[in-house]
mmCIF file as Biopython writes it, N, C-alpha, C and O atoms, coordinates in Angstrom:
data_model
#
loop_
_atom_site.group_PDB
_atom_site.id
_atom_site.type_symbol
_atom_site.label_atom_id
_atom_site.label_alt_id
_atom_site.label_comp_id
_atom_site.label_asym_id
_atom_site.label_entity_id
_atom_site.label_seq_id
_atom_site.pdbx_PDB_ins_code
_atom_site.Cartn_x
_atom_site.Cartn_y
_atom_site.Cartn_z
_atom_site.occupancy
_atom_site.B_iso_or_equiv
_atom_site.auth_seq_id
_atom_site.auth_asym_id
_atom_site.pdbx_PDB_model_num
ATOM 1   N N  . MET A ? 1  ? 86.301 133.836 102.368 1.0 0.0 1  A 1 
ATOM 2   C CA . MET A ? 1  ? 85.050 133.725 103.098 1.0 0.0 1  A 1 
ATOM 3   C C  . MET A ? 1  ? 84.438 135.097 103.348 1.0 0.0 1  A 1 
ATOM 4   O O  . MET A ? 1  ? 85.142 136.072 103.612 1.0 0.0 1  A 1 
ATOM 5   N N  . ARG A ? 2  ? 83.130 135.148 103.260 1.0 0.0 2  A 1 
ATOM 6   C CA . ARG A ? 2  ? 82.420 136.384 103.542 1.0 0.0 2  A 1 
ATOM 7   C C  . ARG A ? 2  ? 82.436 136.643 105.038 1.0 0.0 2  A 1 
ATOM 8   O O  . ARG A ? 2  ? 82.322 135.711 105.835 1.0 0.0 2  A 1 
ATOM 9   N N  . LYS A ? 3  ? 82.576 137.889 105.417 1.0 0.0 3  A 1 
ATOM 10  C CA . LYS A ? 3  ? 82.600 138.261 106.829 1.0 0.0 3  A 1 
ATOM 11  C C  . LYS A ? 3  ? 81.330 139.041 107.175 1.0 0.0 3  A 1 
ATOM 12  O O  . LYS A ? 3  ? 80.769 139.744 106.335 1.0 0.0 3  A 1 
ATOM 13  N N  . THR A ? 4  ? 80.892 138.901 108.422 1.0 0.0 4  A 1 
ATOM 14  C CA . THR A ? 4  ? 79.766 139.694 108.913 1.0 0.0 4  A 1 
ATOM 15  C C  . THR A ? 4  ? 80.326 140.923 109.602 1.0 0.0 4  A 1 
ATOM 16  O O  . THR A ? 4  ? 81.542 141.103 109.667 1.0 0.0 4  A 1 
ATOM 17  N N  . ASN A ? 5  ? 79.448 141.769 110.116 1.0 0.0 5  A 1 
ATOM 18  C CA . ASN A ? 5  ? 79.916 142.950 110.830 1.0 0.0 5  A 1 
ATOM 19  C C  . ASN A ? 5  ? 80.646 142.594 112.118 1.0 0.0 5  A 1 
ATOM 20  O O  . ASN A ? 5  ? 81.312 143.454 112.695 1.0 0.0 5  A 1 
ATOM 21  N N  . GLU A ? 6  ? 80.544 141.378 112.578 1.0 0.0 6  A 1 
ATOM 22  C CA . GLU A ? 6  ? 81.251 140.942 113.782 1.0 0.0 6  A 1 
ATOM 23  C C  . GLU A ? 6  ? 82.461 140.093 113.407 1.0 0.0 6  A 1 
ATOM 24  O O  . GLU A ? 6  ? 83.086 139.484 114.275 1.0 0.0 6  A 1 
ATOM 25  N N  . ASN A ? 7  ? 82.790 140.052 112.120 1.0 0.0 7  A 1 
ATOM 26  C CA . ASN A ? 7  ? 83.919 139.270 111.612 1.0 0.0 7  A 1 
ATOM 27  C C  . ASN A ? 7  ? 83.769 137.771 111.841 1.0 0.0 7  A 1 
ATOM 28  O O  . ASN A ? 7  ? 84.769 137.063 111.960 1.0 0.0 7  A 1 
ATOM 29  N N  . LEU A ? 8  ? 82.539 137.280 111.904 1.0 0.0 8  A 1 
ATOM 30  C CA . LEU A ? 8  ? 82.304 135.841 111.989 1.0 0.0 8  A 1 
ATOM 31  C C  . LEU A ? 8  ? 82.388 135.261 110.585 1.0 0.0 8  A 1 
ATOM 32  O O  . LEU A ? 8  ? 81.835 135.819 109.637 1.0 0.0 8  A 1 
ATOM 33  N N  . THR A ? 9  ? 83.080 134.139 110.461 1.0 0.0 9  A 1 
ATOM 34  C CA . THR A ? 9  ? 83.151 133.473 109.163 1.0 0.0 9  A 1 
ATOM 35  C C  . THR A ? 9  ? 81.818 132.774 108.878 1.0 0.0 9  A 1 
ATOM 36  O O  . THR A ? 9  ? 80.970 132.633 109.760 1.0 0.0 9  A 1 
ATOM 37  N N  . GLN A ? 10 ? 81.659 132.348 107.644 1.0 0.0 10 A 1 
ATOM 38  C CA . GLN A ? 10 ? 80.444 131.612 107.283 1.0 0.0 10 A 1 
ATOM 39  C C  . GLN A ? 10 ? 80.319 130.350 108.129 1.0 0.0 10 A 1 
ATOM 40  O O  . GLN A ? 10 ? 79.221 130.011 108.569 1.0 0.0 10 A 1 
ATOM 41  N N  . ARG A ? 11 ? 81.421 129.653 108.362 1.0 0.0 11 A 1 
ATOM 42  C CA . ARG A ? 11 ? 81.383 128.423 109.156 1.0 0.0 11 A 1 
ATOM 43  C C  . ARG A ? 11 ? 81.005 128.727 110.602 1.0 0.0 11 A 1 
ATOM 44  O O  . ARG A ? 11 ? 80.235 127.983 111.210 1.0 0.0 11 A 1 
ATOM 45  N N  . GLU A ? 12 ? 81.542 129.822 111.161 1.0 0.0 12 A 1 
ATOM 46  C CA . GLU A ? 12 ? 81.174 130.212 112.522 1.0 0.0 12 A 1 
ATOM 47  C C  . GLU A ? 12 ? 79.690 130.533 112.598 1.0 0.0 12 A 1 
ATOM 48  O O  . GLU A ? 12 ? 79.034 130.210 113.588 1.0 0.0 12 A 1 
ATOM 49  N N  . LEU A ? 13 ? 79.159 131.166 111.563 1.0 0.0 13 A 1 
ATOM 50  C CA . LEU A ? 13 ? 77.722 131.447 111.531 1.0 0.0 13 A 1 
ATOM 51  C C  . LEU A ? 13 ? 76.908 130.161 111.489 1.0 0.0 13 A 1 
ATOM 52  O O  . LEU A ? 13 ? 75.869 130.058 112.141 1.0 0.0 13 A 1 
ATOM 53  N N  . GLU A ? 14 ? 77.379 129.181 110.721 1.0 0.0 14 A 1 
ATOM 54  C CA . GLU A ? 14 ? 76.694 127.890 110.673 1.0 0.0 14 A 1 
ATOM 55  C C  . GLU A ? 14 ? 76.689 127.239 112.050 1.0 0.0 14 A 1 
ATOM 56  O O  . GLU A ? 14 ? 75.664 126.726 112.498 1.0 0.0 14 A 1 
ATOM 57  N N  . VAL A ? 15 ? 77.836 127.262 112.718 1.0 0.0 15 A 1 
ATOM 58  C CA . VAL A ? 15 ? 77.935 126.685 114.063 1.0 0.0 15 A 1 
ATOM 59  C C  . VAL A ? 15 ? 77.013 127.433 115.017 1.0 0.0 15 A 1 
ATOM 60  O O  . VAL A ? 15 ? 76.305 126.810 115.808 1.0 0.0 15 A 1 
ATOM 61  N N  . LEU A ? 16 ? 77.014 128.748 114.953 1.0 0.0 16 A 1 
ATOM 62  C CA . LEU A ? 16 ? 76.174 129.560 115.834 1.0 0.0 16 A 1 
ATOM 63  C C  . LEU A ? 16 ? 74.690 129.293 115.605 1.0 0.0 16 A 1 
ATOM 64  O O  . LEU A ? 16 ? 73.916 129.223 116.560 1.0 0.0 16 A 1 
ATOM 65  N N  . ARG A ? 17 ? 74.290 129.144 114.341 1.0 0.0 17 A 1 
ATOM 66  C CA . ARG A ? 17 ? 72.888 128.817 114.033 1.0 0.0 17 A 1 
ATOM 67  C C  . ARG A ? 17 ? 72.484 127.475 114.642 1.0 0.0 17 A 1 
ATOM 68  O O  . ARG A ? 17 ? 71.375 127.323 115.154 1.0 0.0 17 A 1 
ATOM 69  N N  . LEU A ? 18 ? 73.389 126.514 114.580 1.0 0.0 18 A 1 
ATOM 70  C CA . LEU A ? 18 ? 73.092 125.205 115.156 1.0 0.0 18 A 1 
ATOM 71  C C  . LEU A ? 18 ? 73.077 125.271 116.678 1.0 0.0 18 A 1 
ATOM 72  O O  . LEU A ? 18 ? 72.292 124.574 117.321 1.0 0.0 18 A 1 
ATOM 73  N N  . CYS A ? 19 ? 73.934 126.099 117.257 1.0 0.0 19 A 1 
ATOM 74  C CA . CYS A ? 19 ? 73.882 126.328 118.712 1.0 0.0 19 A 1 
ATOM 75  C C  . CYS A ? 19 ? 72.524 126.899 119.093 1.0 0.0 19 A 1 
ATOM 76  O O  . CYS A ? 19 ? 71.937 126.511 120.104 1.0 0.0 19 A 1 
ATOM 77  N N  . ALA A ? 20 ? 72.032 127.819 118.281 1.0 0.0 20 A 1 
ATOM 78  C CA . ALA A ? 20 ? 70.739 128.447 118.546 1.0 0.0 20 A 1 
ATOM 79  C C  . ALA A ? 20 ? 69.602 127.427 118.497 1.0 0.0 20 A 1 
ATOM 80  O O  . ALA A ? 20 ? 68.576 127.601 119.155 1.0 0.0 20 A 1 
ATOM 81  N N  . LYS A ? 21 ? 69.788 126.373 117.719 1.0 0.0 21 A 1 
ATOM 82  C CA . LYS A ? 21 ? 68.788 125.305 117.636 1.0 0.0 21 A 1 
ATOM 83  C C  . LYS A ? 21 ? 68.924 124.311 118.784 1.0 0.0 21 A 1 
ATOM 84  O O  . LYS A ? 21 ? 68.119 123.388 118.906 1.0 0.0 21 A 1 
ATOM 85  N N  . GLY A ? 22 ? 69.941 124.496 119.626 1.0 0.0 22 A 1 
ATOM 86  C CA . GLY A ? 22 ? 70.125 123.623 120.774 1.0 0.0 22 A 1 
ATOM 87  C C  . GLY A ? 22 ? 70.980 122.400 120.508 1.0 0.0 22 A 1 
ATOM 88  O O  . GLY A ? 22 ? 71.010 121.474 121.320 1.0 0.0 22 A 1 
ATOM 89  N N  . TYR A ? 23 ? 71.678 122.385 119.379 1.0 0.0 23 A 1 
ATOM 90  C CA . TYR A ? 23 ? 72.524 121.237 119.043 1.0 0.0 23 A 1 
ATOM 91  C C  . TYR A ? 23 ? 73.708 121.152 120.000 1.0 0.0 23 A 1 
ATOM 92  O O  . TYR A ? 23 ? 74.260 122.172 120.413 1.0 0.0 23 A 1 
ATOM 93  N N  . THR A ? 24 ? 74.086 119.944 120.344 1.0 0.0 24 A 1 
ATOM 94  C CA . THR A ? 24 ? 75.300 119.701 121.123 1.0 0.0 24 A 1 
ATOM 95  C C  . THR A ? 24 ? 76.500 119.795 120.183 1.0 0.0 24 A 1 
ATOM 96  O O  . THR A ? 24 ? 76.347 119.819 118.962 1.0 0.0 24 A 1 
ATOM 97  N N  . ASN A ? 25 ? 77.697 119.849 120.771 1.0 0.0 25 A 1 
ATOM 98  C CA . ASN A ? 25 ? 78.909 119.875 119.944 1.0 0.0 25 A 1 
ATOM 99  C C  . ASN A ? 25 ? 78.979 118.658 119.027 1.0 0.0 25 A 1 
ATOM 100 O O  . ASN A ? 25 ? 79.341 118.769 117.855 1.0 0.0 25 A 1 
ATOM 101 N N  . THR A ? 26 ? 78.630 117.503 119.570 1.0 0.0 26 A 1 
ATOM 102 C CA . THR A ? 26 ? 78.676 116.278 118.773 1.0 0.0 26 A 1 
ATOM 103 C C  . THR A ? 26 ? 77.691 116.337 117.613 1.0 0.0 26 A 1 
ATOM 104 O O  . THR A ? 26 ? 78.014 115.940 116.493 1.0 0.0 26 A 1 
ATOM 105 N N  . LYS A ? 27 ? 76.500 116.829 117.883 1.0 0.0 27 A 1 
ATOM 106 C CA . LYS A ? 27 ? 75.495 116.923 116.825 1.0 0.0 27 A 1 
ATOM 107 C C  . LYS A ? 27 ? 75.910 117.953 115.770 1.0 0.0 27 A 1 
ATOM 108 O O  . LYS A ? 27 ? 75.686 117.741 114.578 1.0 0.0 27 A 1 
ATOM 109 N N  . ILE A ? 28 ? 76.509 119.056 116.196 1.0 0.0 28 A 1 
ATOM 110 C CA . ILE A ? 28 ? 77.022 120.059 115.252 1.0 0.0 28 A 1 
ATOM 111 C C  . ILE A ? 28 ? 78.112 119.429 114.387 1.0 0.0 28 A 1 
ATOM 112 O O  . ILE A ? 28 ? 78.117 119.598 113.167 1.0 0.0 28 A 1 
ATOM 113 N N  . ALA A ? 29 ? 79.035 118.703 115.021 1.0 0.0 29 A 1 
ATOM 114 C CA . ALA A ? 29 ? 80.118 118.053 114.292 1.0 0.0 29 A 1 
ATOM 115 C C  . ALA A ? 29 ? 79.568 117.090 113.239 1.0 0.0 29 A 1 
ATOM 116 O O  . ALA A ? 29 ? 80.035 117.073 112.100 1.0 0.0 29 A 1 
ATOM 117 N N  . ASN A ? 30 ? 78.583 116.298 113.622 1.0 0.0 30 A 1 
ATOM 118 C CA . ASN A ? 30 ? 77.977 115.348 112.681 1.0 0.0 30 A 1 
ATOM 119 C C  . ASN A ? 30 ? 77.254 116.065 111.552 1.0 0.0 30 A 1 
ATOM 120 O O  . ASN A ? 30 ? 77.359 115.667 110.392 1.0 0.0 30 A 1 
ATOM 121 N N  . GLU A ? 31 ? 76.532 117.104 111.883 1.0 0.0 31 A 1 
ATOM 122 C CA . GLU A ? 31 ? 75.775 117.866 110.880 1.0 0.0 31 A 1 
ATOM 123 C C  . GLU A ? 31 ? 76.701 118.511 109.849 1.0 0.0 31 A 1 
ATOM 124 O O  . GLU A ? 31 ? 76.417 118.488 108.652 1.0 0.0 31 A 1 
ATOM 125 N N  . LEU A ? 32 ? 77.806 119.083 110.319 1.0 0.0 32 A 1 
ATOM 126 C CA . LEU A ? 32 ? 78.723 119.807 109.434 1.0 0.0 32 A 1 
ATOM 127 C C  . LEU A ? 32 ? 79.879 118.940 108.943 1.0 0.0 32 A 1 
ATOM 128 O O  . LEU A ? 32 ? 80.729 119.400 108.180 1.0 0.0 32 A 1 
ATOM 129 N N  . MET A ? 33 ? 79.905 117.679 109.389 1.0 0.0 33 A 1 
ATOM 130 C CA . MET A ? 33 ? 80.955 116.735 109.009 1.0 0.0 33 A 1 
ATOM 131 C C  . MET A ? 33 ? 82.349 117.277 109.341 1.0 0.0 33 A 1 
ATOM 132 O O  . MET A ? 33 ? 83.254 117.285 108.507 1.0 0.0 33 A 1 
ATOM 133 N N  . ILE A ? 34 ? 82.484 117.729 110.593 1.0 0.0 34 A 1 
ATOM 134 C CA . ILE A ? 34 ? 83.761 118.201 111.118 1.0 0.0 34 A 1 
ATOM 135 C C  . ILE A ? 34 ? 83.984 117.519 112.467 1.0 0.0 34 A 1 
ATOM 136 O O  . ILE A ? 34 ? 83.085 116.858 112.988 1.0 0.0 34 A 1 
ATOM 137 N N  . SER A ? 35 ? 85.176 117.678 113.029 1.0 0.0 35 A 1 
ATOM 138 C CA . SER A ? 35 ? 85.466 117.028 114.309 1.0 0.0 35 A 1 
ATOM 139 C C  . SER A ? 35 ? 84.911 117.838 115.482 1.0 0.0 35 A 1 
ATOM 140 O O  . SER A ? 35 ? 84.630 119.030 115.358 1.0 0.0 35 A 1 
ATOM 141 N N  . ASN A ? 36 ? 84.761 117.166 116.615 1.0 0.0 36 A 1 
ATOM 142 C CA . ASN A ? 36 ? 84.349 117.859 117.839 1.0 0.0 36 A 1 
ATOM 143 C C  . ASN A ? 36 ? 85.356 118.945 118.196 1.0 0.0 36 A 1 
ATOM 144 O O  . ASN A ? 36 ? 84.980 120.026 118.650 1.0 0.0 36 A 1 
ATOM 145 N N  . HIS A ? 37 ? 86.630 118.651 117.990 1.0 0.0 37 A 1 
ATOM 146 C CA . HIS A ? 37 ? 87.689 119.626 118.276 1.0 0.0 37 A 1 
ATOM 147 C C  . HIS A ? 37 ? 87.490 120.897 117.445 1.0 0.0 37 A 1 
ATOM 148 O O  . HIS A ? 37 ? 87.655 122.005 117.955 1.0 0.0 37 A 1 
ATOM 149 N N  . THR A ? 38 ? 87.142 120.738 116.184 1.0 0.0 38 A 1 
ATOM 150 C CA . THR A ? 38 ? 86.910 121.891 115.302 1.0 0.0 38 A 1 
ATOM 151 C C  . THR A ? 38 ? 85.693 122.683 115.759 1.0 0.0 38 A 1 
ATOM 152 O O  . THR A ? 38 ? 85.702 123.914 115.729 1.0 0.0 38 A 1 
ATOM 153 N N  . VAL A ? 39 ? 84.653 121.986 116.179 1.0 0.0 39 A 1 
ATOM 154 C CA . VAL A ? 39 ? 83.465 122.672 116.704 1.0 0.0 39 A 1 
ATOM 155 C C  . VAL A ? 39 ? 83.847 123.513 117.915 1.0 0.0 39 A 1 
ATOM 156 O O  . VAL A ? 39 ? 83.451 124.674 118.020 1.0 0.0 39 A 1 
ATOM 157 N N  . LYS A ? 40 ? 84.615 122.929 118.827 1.0 0.0 40 A 1 
ATOM 158 C CA . LYS A ? 40 ? 85.044 123.667 120.022 1.0 0.0 40 A 1 
ATOM 159 C C  . LYS A ? 40 ? 85.863 124.886 119.642 1.0 0.0 40 A 1 
ATOM 160 O O  . LYS A ? 40 ? 85.719 125.945 120.253 1.0 0.0 40 A 1 
ATOM 161 N N  . ALA A ? 41 ? 86.719 124.751 118.640 1.0 0.0 41 A 1 
ATOM 162 C CA . ALA A ? 41 ? 87.527 125.884 118.186 1.0 0.0 41 A 1 
ATOM 163 C C  . ALA A ? 41 ? 86.643 126.983 117.611 1.0 0.0 41 A 1 
ATOM 164 O O  . ALA A ? 41 ? 86.866 128.163 117.881 1.0 0.0 41 A 1 
ATOM 165 N N  . HIS A ? 42 ? 85.641 126.605 116.819 1.0 0.0 42 A 1 
ATOM 166 C CA . HIS A ? 42 ? 84.722 127.605 116.255 1.0 0.0 42 A 1 
ATOM 167 C C  . HIS A ? 42 ? 83.938 128.313 117.361 1.0 0.0 42 A 1 
ATOM 168 O O  . HIS A ? 42 ? 83.779 129.533 117.331 1.0 0.0 42 A 1 
ATOM 169 N N  . ILE A ? 43 ? 83.455 127.548 118.329 1.0 0.0 43 A 1 
ATOM 170 C CA . ILE A ? 43 ? 82.690 128.144 119.424 1.0 0.0 43 A 1 
ATOM 171 C C  . ILE A ? 43 ? 83.568 129.086 120.233 1.0 0.0 43 A 1 
ATOM 172 O O  . ILE A ? 43 ? 83.124 130.168 120.619 1.0 0.0 43 A 1 
ATOM 173 N N  . SER A ? 44 ? 84.784 128.696 120.490 1.0 0.0 44 A 1 
ATOM 174 C CA . SER A ? 44 ? 85.718 129.558 121.216 1.0 0.0 44 A 1 
ATOM 175 C C  . SER A ? 44 ? 85.939 130.864 120.455 1.0 0.0 44 A 1 
ATOM 176 O O  . SER A ? 44 ? 85.953 131.941 121.053 1.0 0.0 44 A 1 
ATOM 177 N N  . SER A ? 45 ? 86.107 130.768 119.158 1.0 0.0 45 A 1 
ATOM 178 C CA . SER A ? 45 ? 86.299 131.958 118.325 1.0 0.0 45 A 1 
ATOM 179 C C  . SER A ? 45 ? 85.059 132.849 118.333 1.0 0.0 45 A 1 
ATOM 180 O O  . SER A ? 45 ? 85.168 134.073 118.402 1.0 0.0 45 A 1 
ATOM 181 N N  . ILE A ? 46 ? 83.884 132.233 118.261 1.0 0.0 46 A 1 
ATOM 182 C CA . ILE A ? 46 ? 82.617 132.977 118.304 1.0 0.0 46 A 1 
ATOM 183 C C  . ILE A ? 46 ? 82.499 133.740 119.620 1.0 0.0 46 A 1 
ATOM 184 O O  . ILE A ? 46 ? 82.166 134.925 119.629 1.0 0.0 46 A 1 
ATOM 185 N N  . LEU A ? 47 ? 82.772 133.053 120.733 1.0 0.0 47 A 1 
ATOM 186 C CA . LEU A ? 47 ? 82.677 133.694 122.050 1.0 0.0 47 A 1 
ATOM 187 C C  . LEU A ? 47 ? 83.635 134.872 122.144 1.0 0.0 47 A 1 
ATOM 188 O O  . LEU A ? 47 ? 83.289 135.927 122.676 1.0 0.0 47 A 1 
ATOM 189 N N  . ASP A ? 48 ? 84.836 134.684 121.624 1.0 0.0 48 A 1 
ATOM 190 C CA . ASP A ? 48 ? 85.830 135.748 121.648 1.0 0.0 48 A 1 
ATOM 191 C C  . ASP A ? 48 ? 85.387 136.944 120.805 1.0 0.0 48 A 1 
ATOM 192 O O  . ASP A ? 48 ? 85.462 138.086 121.257 1.0 0.0 48 A 1 
ATOM 193 N N  . LYS A ? 49 ? 84.933 136.686 119.602 1.0 0.0 49 A 1 
ATOM 194 C CA . LYS A ? 49 ? 84.524 137.767 118.694 1.0 0.0 49 A 1 
ATOM 195 C C  . LYS A ? 49 ? 83.305 138.524 119.199 1.0 0.0 49 A 1 
ATOM 196 O O  . LYS A ? 49 ? 83.207 139.737 119.015 1.0 0.0 49 A 1 
ATOM 197 N N  . LEU A ? 50 ? 82.373 137.815 119.836 1.0 0.0 50 A 1 
ATOM 198 C CA . LEU A ? 50 ? 81.170 138.474 120.360 1.0 0.0 50 A 1 
ATOM 199 C C  . LEU A ? 50 ? 81.364 138.987 121.786 1.0 0.0 50 A 1 
ATOM 200 O O  . LEU A ? 50 ? 80.477 139.623 122.355 1.0 0.0 50 A 1 
ATOM 201 N N  . LYS A ? 51 ? 82.538 138.700 122.357 1.0 0.0 51 A 1 
ATOM 202 C CA . LYS A ? 51 ? 82.891 139.158 123.703 1.0 0.0 51 A 1 
ATOM 203 C C  . LYS A ? 51 ? 81.886 138.688 124.760 1.0 0.0 51 A 1 
ATOM 204 O O  . LYS A ? 51 ? 81.392 139.460 125.582 1.0 0.0 51 A 1 
ATOM 205 N N  . VAL A ? 52 ? 81.612 137.380 124.694 1.0 0.0 52 A 1 
ATOM 206 C CA . VAL A ? 52 ? 80.708 136.760 125.666 1.0 0.0 52 A 1 
ATOM 207 C C  . VAL A ? 52 ? 81.382 135.523 126.250 1.0 0.0 52 A 1 
ATOM 208 O O  . VAL A ? 52 ? 82.415 135.072 125.754 1.0 0.0 52 A 1 
ATOM 209 N N  . SER A ? 53 ? 80.781 134.977 127.314 1.0 0.0 53 A 1 
ATOM 210 C CA . SER A ? 53 ? 81.415 133.868 128.025 1.0 0.0 53 A 1 
ATOM 211 C C  . SER A ? 53 ? 80.740 132.514 127.841 1.0 0.0 53 A 1 
ATOM 212 O O  . SER A ? 53 ? 81.260 131.500 128.306 1.0 0.0 53 A 1 
ATOM 213 N N  . CYS A ? 54 ? 79.587 132.482 127.169 1.0 0.0 54 A 1 
ATOM 214 C CA . CYS A ? 54 ? 78.916 131.197 126.979 1.0 0.0 54 A 1 
ATOM 215 C C  . CYS A ? 54 ? 78.084 131.199 125.702 1.0 0.0 54 A 1 
ATOM 216 O O  . CYS A ? 54 ? 77.798 132.246 125.121 1.0 0.0 54 A 1 
ATOM 217 N N  . ARG A ? 55 ? 77.709 129.997 125.287 1.0 0.0 55 A 1 
ATOM 218 C CA . ARG A ? 55 ? 76.940 129.823 124.051 1.0 0.0 55 A 1 
ATOM 219 C C  . ARG A ? 55 ? 75.606 130.556 124.088 1.0 0.0 55 A 1 
ATOM 220 O O  . ARG A ? 55 ? 75.202 131.175 123.104 1.0 0.0 55 A 1 
ATOM 221 N N  . LEU A ? 56 ? 74.928 130.483 125.220 1.0 0.0 56 A 1 
ATOM 222 C CA . LEU A ? 56 ? 73.628 131.139 125.342 1.0 0.0 56 A 1 
ATOM 223 C C  . LEU A ? 56 ? 73.758 132.637 125.101 1.0 0.0 56 A 1 
ATOM 224 O O  . LEU A ? 56 ? 72.958 133.227 124.376 1.0 0.0 56 A 1 
ATOM 225 N N  . LEU A ? 57 ? 74.759 133.244 125.707 1.0 0.0 57 A 1 
ATOM 226 C CA . LEU A ? 57 ? 74.978 134.679 125.497 1.0 0.0 57 A 1 
ATOM 227 C C  . LEU A ? 57 ? 75.368 134.970 124.052 1.0 0.0 57 A 1 
ATOM 228 O O  . LEU A ? 57 ? 74.966 135.993 123.498 1.0 0.0 57 A 1 
ATOM 229 N N  . ALA A ? 58 ? 76.139 134.088 123.443 1.0 0.0 58 A 1 
ATOM 230 C CA . ALA A ? 58 ? 76.517 134.283 122.041 1.0 0.0 58 A 1 
ATOM 231 C C  . ALA A ? 58 ? 75.274 134.310 121.151 1.0 0.0 58 A 1 
ATOM 232 O O  . ALA A ? 58 ? 75.147 135.171 120.281 1.0 0.0 58 A 1 
ATOM 233 N N  . VAL A ? 59 ? 74.374 133.378 121.371 1.0 0.0 59 A 1 
ATOM 234 C CA . VAL A ? 59 ? 73.135 133.341 120.589 1.0 0.0 59 A 1 
ATOM 235 C C  . VAL A ? 59 ? 72.299 134.588 120.863 1.0 0.0 59 A 1 
ATOM 236 O O  . VAL A ? 59 ? 71.763 135.196 119.936 1.0 0.0 59 A 1 
ATOM 237 N N  . THR A ? 60 ? 72.187 134.968 122.135 1.0 0.0 60 A 1 
ATOM 238 C CA . THR A ? 60 ? 71.405 136.155 122.505 1.0 0.0 60 A 1 
ATOM 239 C C  . THR A ? 60 ? 71.958 137.407 121.850 1.0 0.0 60 A 1 
ATOM 240 O O  . THR A ? 60 ? 71.208 138.194 121.273 1.0 0.0 60 A 1 
ATOM 241 N N  . VAL A ? 61 ? 73.265 137.596 121.937 1.0 0.0 61 A 1 
ATOM 242 C CA . VAL A ? 61 ? 73.899 138.775 121.338 1.0 0.0 61 A 1 
ATOM 243 C C  . VAL A ? 61 ? 73.733 138.749 119.821 1.0 0.0 61 A 1 
ATOM 244 O O  . VAL A ? 61 ? 73.453 139.780 119.208 1.0 0.0 61 A 1 
ATOM 245 N N  . ALA A ? 62 ? 73.900 137.593 119.222 1.0 0.0 62 A 1 
ATOM 246 C CA . ALA A ? 62 ? 73.747 137.475 117.773 1.0 0.0 62 A 1 
ATOM 247 C C  . ALA A ? 62 ? 72.345 137.841 117.326 1.0 0.0 62 A 1 
ATOM 248 O O  . ALA A ? 62 ? 72.171 138.485 116.292 1.0 0.0 62 A 1 
ATOM 249 N N  . ILE A ? 63 ? 71.354 137.442 118.087 1.0 0.0 63 A 1 
ATOM 250 C CA . ILE A ? 63 ? 69.972 137.803 117.765 1.0 0.0 63 A 1 
ATOM 251 C C  . ILE A ? 63 ? 69.756 139.311 117.941 1.0 0.0 63 A 1 
ATOM 252 O O  . ILE A ? 63 ? 69.150 139.959 117.088 1.0 0.0 63 A 1 
ATOM 253 N N  . GLN A ? 64 ? 70.247 139.852 119.031 1.0 0.0 64 A 1 
ATOM 254 C CA . GLN A ? 64 ? 70.112 141.290 119.293 1.0 0.0 64 A 1 
ATOM 255 C C  . GLN A ? 64 ? 70.778 142.131 118.206 1.0 0.0 64 A 1 
ATOM 256 O O  . GLN A ? 64 ? 70.251 143.171 117.810 1.0 0.0 64 A 1 
ATOM 257 N N  . LYS A ? 65 ? 71.931 141.681 117.728 1.0 0.0 65 A 1 
ATOM 258 C CA . LYS A ? 65 ? 72.664 142.413 116.695 1.0 0.0 65 A 1 
ATOM 259 C C  . LYS A ? 65 ? 72.212 142.036 115.283 1.0 0.0 65 A 1 
ATOM 260 O O  . LYS A ? 65 ? 72.784 142.482 114.289 1.0 0.0 65 A 1 
ATOM 261 N N  . GLU A ? 66 ? 71.179 141.210 115.224 1.0 0.0 66 A 1 
ATOM 262 C CA . GLU A ? 66 ? 70.593 140.753 113.959 1.0 0.0 66 A 1 
ATOM 263 C C  . GLU A ? 66 ? 71.607 140.021 113.082 1.0 0.0 66 A 1 
ATOM 264 O O  . GLU A ? 66 ? 71.574 140.118 111.856 1.0 0.0 66 A 1 
ATOM 265 N N  . ILE A ? 67 ? 72.504 139.288 113.735 1.0 0.0 67 A 1 
ATOM 266 C CA . ILE A ? 67 ? 73.435 138.424 113.019 1.0 0.0 67 A 1 
ATOM 267 C C  . ILE A ? 67 ? 72.734 137.121 112.655 1.0 0.0 67 A 1 
ATOM 268 O O  . ILE A ? 67 ? 72.978 136.537 111.600 1.0 0.0 67 A 1 
ATOM 269 N N  . LEU A ? 68 ? 71.857 136.680 113.557 1.0 0.0 68 A 1 
ATOM 270 C CA . LEU A ? 68 ? 71.062 135.470 113.313 1.0 0.0 68 A 1 
ATOM 271 C C  . LEU A ? 68 ? 69.643 135.862 113.007 1.0 0.0 68 A 1 
ATOM 272 O O  . LEU A ? 68 ? 68.801 134.996 112.770 1.0 0.0 68 A 1 
#
């Protein structure tokens, strides 16, 4: 998998883009055809890698760092 400068995987970037669109975990899971548990794991990893505590901050930081 290709990595970004923040070491986000392509799948994490897909999840983050959908978070930025306001998708719920369930809607993200349906869109990407993965389980809710997997979505939660990706979001947890994103928060950890971006060193933030919530989805909104993750999207904000990603935009500021031009990841999204």
